[in-house]
C-alpha positions in Angstrom: 144.2 131.1 90.9 142.1 127.6 90.8 143.8 124.6 89.4 142.1 122.8 86.9 141.4 120.2 89.4 139.9 122.7 91.5 137.6 124.4 89.2 136.3 120.9 87.9 135.2 120.4 91.5 133.6 123.6 91.6 131.6 123.1 88.4 130.5 119.4 89.8 129.5 121.2 92.9 127.4 123.6 90.8 125.5 121.3 89.5 121.8 120.3 90.0 121.9 116.5 90.5 121.6 113.6 93.2 125.0 114.4 94.4 124.2 117.6 95.2 120.9 117.4 96.5 122.3 116.5 99.9 120.6 113.4 99.9 122.8 112.2 103.2 120.8 108.5 103.6 122.1 105.9 106.0 122.8 102.5 104.8 119.5 100.8 106.2 117.6 103.6 104.7 119.5 103.4 101.3 119.0 99.5 101.3 115.5 99.9 102.0 114.9 102.4 99.1 116.8 100.1 96.9 114.4 97.5 97.7 111.4 99.7 97.1 112.0 100.9 94.0 112.8 97.5 92.6 109.1 96.6 93.5 107.9 99.4 91.0 108.9 97.5 88.4 109.3 98.7 84.6 106.2 97.7 82.7 103.3 99.3 81.4 105.2 102.5 80.3 106.4 103.9 83.7 106.7 107.9 83.2 108.6 108.2 86.0 111.5 105.4 84.4 114.0 107.8 84.0 113.6 109.2 87.3 113.9 105.9 88.8 117.3 105.0 87.1 118.7 108.0 88.1 117.6 107.3 91.8 119.0 103.6 91.6 121.9 104.6 90.1 122.9 107.1 93.1 121.7 104.4 95.6 124.2 102.0 94.1 127.1 104.9 93.9 126.1 105.3 97.8 126.4 101.6 98.7 129.6 101.5 97.0 128.8 99.9 93.7 130.2 102.1 91.1 129.5 99.7 88.2 125.8 99.1 88.9 126.1 102.9 89.5 126.9 103.8 85.5 124.3 100.8 84.3 121.7 102.8 86.1 122.8 106.2 84.7 122.8 104.8 81.5 119.6 103.0 81.7 118.1 106.6 83.1 119.3 108.2 79.6 117.8 105.5 77.6 114.5 105.8 79.2 114.3 109.4 78.9 114.9 109.4 75.2 112.4 106.6 74.6 109.5 108.7 76.7 110.0 111.6 75.7 110.7 110.7 71.8 113.7 112.6 71.8 117.8 112.3 72.0 118.3 115.5 74.4 116.4 118.0 76.3 116.4 119.6 79.7 115.3 116.3 81.3 118.8 115.1 80.7 120.5 117.5 82.9 120.3 115.8 86.3 121.2 112.7 84.5 124.4 113.9 83.0 125.4 116.0 86.3 125.4 112.4 87.6 127.3 111.0 85.2 129.8 114.0 85.4 130.0 113.1 89.0 130.4 109.5 89.0 133.3 109.8 86.2 134.9 112.3 88.7 134.7 109.7 91.3 136.0 106.9 89.1 138.9 109.2 88.1 137.8 109.6 84.5 138.3 113.6 84.5 138.0 113.6 80.9 134.7 112.4 80.7 133.6 114.1 83.8 134.4 117.3 82.0 132.8 115.8 78.7 129.6 115.3 80.7 130.0 119.0 82.0 130.2 120.4 78.9 127.0 118.2 77.8 125.2 120.0 80.7 126.5 123.5 80.0 124.9 122.8 76.2 121.5 121.9 77.5 121.4 124.7 80.0 122.0 127.1 77.2 119.8 125.4 74.7 117.1 125.4 77.4 117.2 128.0 79.5 115.2 128.5 82.9 112.3 131.5 82.1 114.2 133.1 85.2 118.0 133.2 86.2 117.0 132.8 90.0 115.0 129.7 89.0 116.2 126.1 88.1 114.4 124.4 85.2 111.2 123.0 85.8 112.3 119.3 84.8 115.0 119.7 87.2 112.3 120.5 89.9 110.6 117.8 89.0 113.3 115.4 89.3 114.7 116.8 92.7 110.8 116.4 93.9 110.8 112.9 92.5 114.1 112.2 94.5 112.9 113.8 97.9 109.7 112.3 97.7 111.2 108.7 97.5 113.8 109.4 100.3 112.9 112.1 102.4 110.3 112.3 105.4 109.9 116.0 104.7 106.9 116.2 102.1 107.1 120.2 102.3 110.0 120.3 100.2 108.3 117.9 97.8 105.3 120.0 97.6 107.5 123.1 96.9 109.6 121.8 94.3 106.6 120.3 92.3 104.7 123.3 93.0 107.5 125.3 91.4 108.0 122.9 88.4 104.0 123.2 87.9 104.1 127.2 87.9 106.7 127.1 85.1 105.2 124.3 83.2 101.9 123.6 83.6 100.2 121.0 82.1 102.6 117.6 82.7 99.8 115.1 84.0 102.5 113.2 86.3 103.6 116.2 87.7 100.3 117.3 88.8 99.3 113.9 90.3 102.7 113.7 92.0 102.2 117.1 93.7 98.4 116.2 94.7 99.8 113.1 96.2 102.7 115.1 98.0 100.1 117.5 99.6 98.1 114.7 100.9 101.5 112.9 102.5 102.2 116.4 103.9 98.7 117.0 105.8 98.3 113.4 107.1 99.9 114.6 110.4 97.8 117.8 110.4 95.4 118.4 113.2 93.2 119.4 111.0 93.2 116.8 108.5 93.2 117.2 104.5 91.8 120.8 103.5 89.1 121.0 101.1 91.5 122.6 98.5 93.9 119.6 98.8 90.7 117.3 98.0 90.1 119.3 95.3 93.6 119.3 93.8 93.2 115.7 94.1 89.6 115.2 92.4 91.2 117.2 89.0 94.4 114.9 89.1 92.2 112.4 89.3 90.1 113.3 86.0 93.4 114.3 84.4 94.9 111.3 85.1 92.7 108.5 85.3 94.7 105.6 84.6 96.6 106.4 87.4 95.4 103.5 89.8 97.7 104.0 92.9 96.3 107.7 92.7 92.7 106.3 92.3 93.0 104.4 95.5 94.3 107.2 97.8 91.8 109.5 96.6 89.2 106.9 97.5 90.5 106.4 100.9 90.7 110.4 101.3 86.9 110.6 99.9 85.9 107.7 102.5 87.3 110.0 105.2 85.0 112.1 105.0 81.8 109.9 105.0 81.6 109.3 101.1 80.3 105.4 100.0 83.1 104.1 97.8 82.3 100.3 98.1 80.9 100.2 94.4 83.8 102.2 93.0 86.7 100.2 95.3 85.3 96.9 93.8 85.6 98.2 90.5 89.3 99.4 91.4 89.9 96.2 92.2 89.3 94.8 89.2 91.7 97.3 87.0 94.1 96.8 89.5 94.0 93.0 89.2 94.8 93.1 85.6 97.5 95.7 85.8 101.0 94.4 85.9 102.4 93.6 89.2 104.2 97.0 90.7 104.1 99.0 93.8 102.7 101.6 91.9 99.4 99.4 90.7 97.5 101.0 93.5 97.1 97.4 95.1 98.3 98.4 98.4 96.7 101.5 99.3 93.3 99.8 97.9 93.8 97.2 100.4 94.2 99.4 103.2 90.5 101.0 101.7 89.2 97.6 101.9 90.3 96.8 105.4 89.0 100.0 106.8 85.7 100.5 104.9 84.5 97.4 103.5 86.0 94.5 105.2 89.2 93.2 106.4 88.3 89.5 105.2 87.7 91.1 101.6 90.7 92.6 101.7 92.7 89.5 102.6 90.8 87.6 99.6 91.4 90.2 97.1 95.2 90.3 98.2 95.4 86.4 97.9 93.5 86.5 94.6 96.7 88.7 93.4 98.7 86.4 95.0 97.2 83.2 93.0 97.6 84.9 89.8 101.4 85.8 90.3 102.7 83.3 92.9 106.2 84.6 92.9 106.1 88.2 93.0 107.4 89.2 96.2 105.6 92.5 96.2 101.9 90.8 96.5 103.3 88.3 99.4 104.2 91.5 101.0 100.7 92.8 100.4 99.0 90.0 101.6 101.0 89.7 104.9 99.9 93.5 105.3 96.3 92.4 105.1 96.8 89.5 107.8 98.5 91.9 110.1 96.2 94.4 110.1 93.5 91.8 110.9 95.2 90.0 113.3 96.7 93.0 115.2 93.8 95.3 115.0 90.9 92.7 114.8 87.7 92.9 117.6 88.2 89.3 117.9 90.1 88.8 120.8 91.8 85.5 119.6 92.7 85.2 116.0 92.0 82.0 114.4 95.5 79.6 114.0 94.7 78.9 110.6 95.4 83.1 110.0 98.3 83.5 112.2 99.9 80.4 110.5 99.0 82.2 107.2 101.0 85.1 108.8 104.1 83.7 109.7 104.6 82.1 106.7 104.1 85.0 104.7 106.3 86.6 106.9 109.3 83.9 106.8 109.3 84.4 103.1 109.3 88.0 103.0 112.3 88.0 105.8 114.2 86.0 102.9 112.9 87.6 100.0 113.7 91.2 101.5 117.0 90.4 103.3 118.2 94.2 103.2 115.0 95.6 105.0 113.9 92.9 107.0 113.9 94.5 110.5 110.3 95.4 110.6 108.9 92.5 109.3 110.8 90.6 112.0 109.5 92.7 114.4 106.1 92.0 112.9 106.7 87.9 113.0 107.7 88.3 116.9 104.4 90.5 117.6 102.5 87.6 115.7 104.3 84.9 117.2 103.2 86.6 120.5 99.4 86.3 120.0 99.8 82.6 118.9 99.1 80.1 122.0 102.4 78.7 121.8 104.7 81.4 120.3 105.7 83.5 123.3 109.0 81.6 123.6 109.7 82.0 119.8 108.7 86.0 120.0 111.3 86.6 123.1 114.1 84.6 120.7 113.4 87.1 118.0 113.4 89.9 120.1 116.6 89.0 121.6 118.7 88.4 118.5 117.5 91.9 117.3 118.6 93.5 120.4 121.8 91.9 120.2 122.4 92.9 116.7 124.5 95.9 115.4 121.7 98.1 114.2 122.0 102.0 113.1 120.5 104.5 115.8 117.5 105.2 114.0 116.6 101.5 113.6 117.9 100.9 117.3 115.2 103.2 117.8 112.3 101.8 116.3 113.3 98.5 118.0 113.2 99.5 121.6 109.7 101.3 121.0 108.4 98.5 119.6 109.9 96.0 122.5 108.9 98.5 124.9 105.1 98.2 123.9 105.8 94.3 123.6 107.0 94.0 127.3 103.8 96.1 128.5 101.5 94.5 126.2 102.8 90.8 126.1 104.8 90.3 129.2 103.4 92.2 131.8 106.8 94.0 132.8 106.1 97.4 133.1 109.3 98.9 134.6 111.1 97.0 132.0 108.6 98.5 129.6 109.6 102.2 131.0 113.1 101.4 130.5 113.1 100.7 127.0 110.8 104.1 126.6 113.7 105.6 128.1 116.3 104.1 125.8 113.8 104.9 122.9 113.9 108.4 124.0 117.1 109.4 124.6 118.6 108.4 121.6 119.1 111.6 119.7 117.3 111.6 116.6 113.9 113.3 115.9 111.2 110.4 114.7 107.8 108.9 115.3 109.2 106.3 117.7 110.6 108.6 119.6 107.7 111.0 120.5 105.6 107.9 120.8 107.9 106.7 123.9 108.1 110.5 125.2 104.5 110.6 125.3 103.9 107.1 127.1 106.7 108.6 129.7 104.7 111.9 130.1 101.3 109.9 130.6 102.7 107.9 133.1 104.3 111.1 134.9 101.1 112.7 135.1 98.7 110.0 136.6 101.5 109.7 139.4 100.7 105.9 140.3 103.7 104.2 139.1 106.3 103.7 141.4 109.0 105.2 139.0 107.1 108.5 138.3 110.1 110.3 140.0 112.7 109.0 137.9 110.6 109.1 134.6 110.2 113.0 135.9 113.8 113.7 136.4 114.5 112.0 133.1 112.2 114.0 130.9 113.4 116.9 132.5 117.2 116.3 131.8 116.0 115.0 128.4 118.1 116.6 125.4 116.2 117.6 122.3 118.2 116.0 119.2 
């Protein structure tokens, strides 16, 4: 017979919540997710606020802060009650499951048992339509968590699809499902299918106030050759009037401006937003992206010094404002220094400091790939660039950066002009799949 403690653990493992969804995130990814969630903001009646606080609580637990974890789980309970205008409902199953697990880890087994009993009561009062299926509220929350932290958007699509099939008509589920379909299609060779664009059109009609979604929908239409300039400018007016949030739609709209209207107008729009809220770090992040896109992807061979100086200033501010997710920003800073007339030494210094720092494998992989490209394009050191592409590829972790480095090595091997071709051929032949 199982002991009481074993029975408790068995019941906890059977729960549907963040603790049982296999969200096994690295520390650097946890820190990045925490900063991204902080940028969402809580104004303007965000319908996902309960889900956001649940995820923030789980992240705080994984980072070792049980007190903050409990604070966010309690905030999630309050947010669900306020948004749903009810003190209880099936939307609390995940939240109570999280609290049951947290109290178990805190050693308060009686409180853990109490939350387990609350979950049981909710499941009996609000059963799923099928014993083989979860409640649609649970599918939706699992989809939201995966959408925020996972690279596999097919799981996100599947969970939103199940939620919608069981309980159609929830506006934010339909909108997020359409977004997840769009994200999942980004790396498809055929691009966005017509039926997905149609789902986006319907979601836009049902959720017209979702400016974040509206900006992505504009981008997809523009990719198909539609003229969207007037709509984009109209959307910009609405975005500037909205509370500052990463859900406001500013970032995807700036990308639309950069690609289809004018990169200078994108910068003007970002600076206008920043002028109204000069202390908002997320707006500084958006403005920095515009300068980065202009400097790195512009057809101009020599970017203006004033533009490079502004980008450097913003990036240095961002590194201080995002201390737990600054690696990519430091790499961007090095790349922009390298494009300035007297910044090569500074760029070298930043890269050397990063190469000597203690990084997780995924971050090392990204850094090696970026440094390999830097060595090739800025230092004209092809041999050392190849070495770093090899270092990227031999880290046994599947990623965009690993694939990119392997493609570079394959291209050099196939051209057969480099003196390292034989070594590259042997390296690739012996390369192990992660």
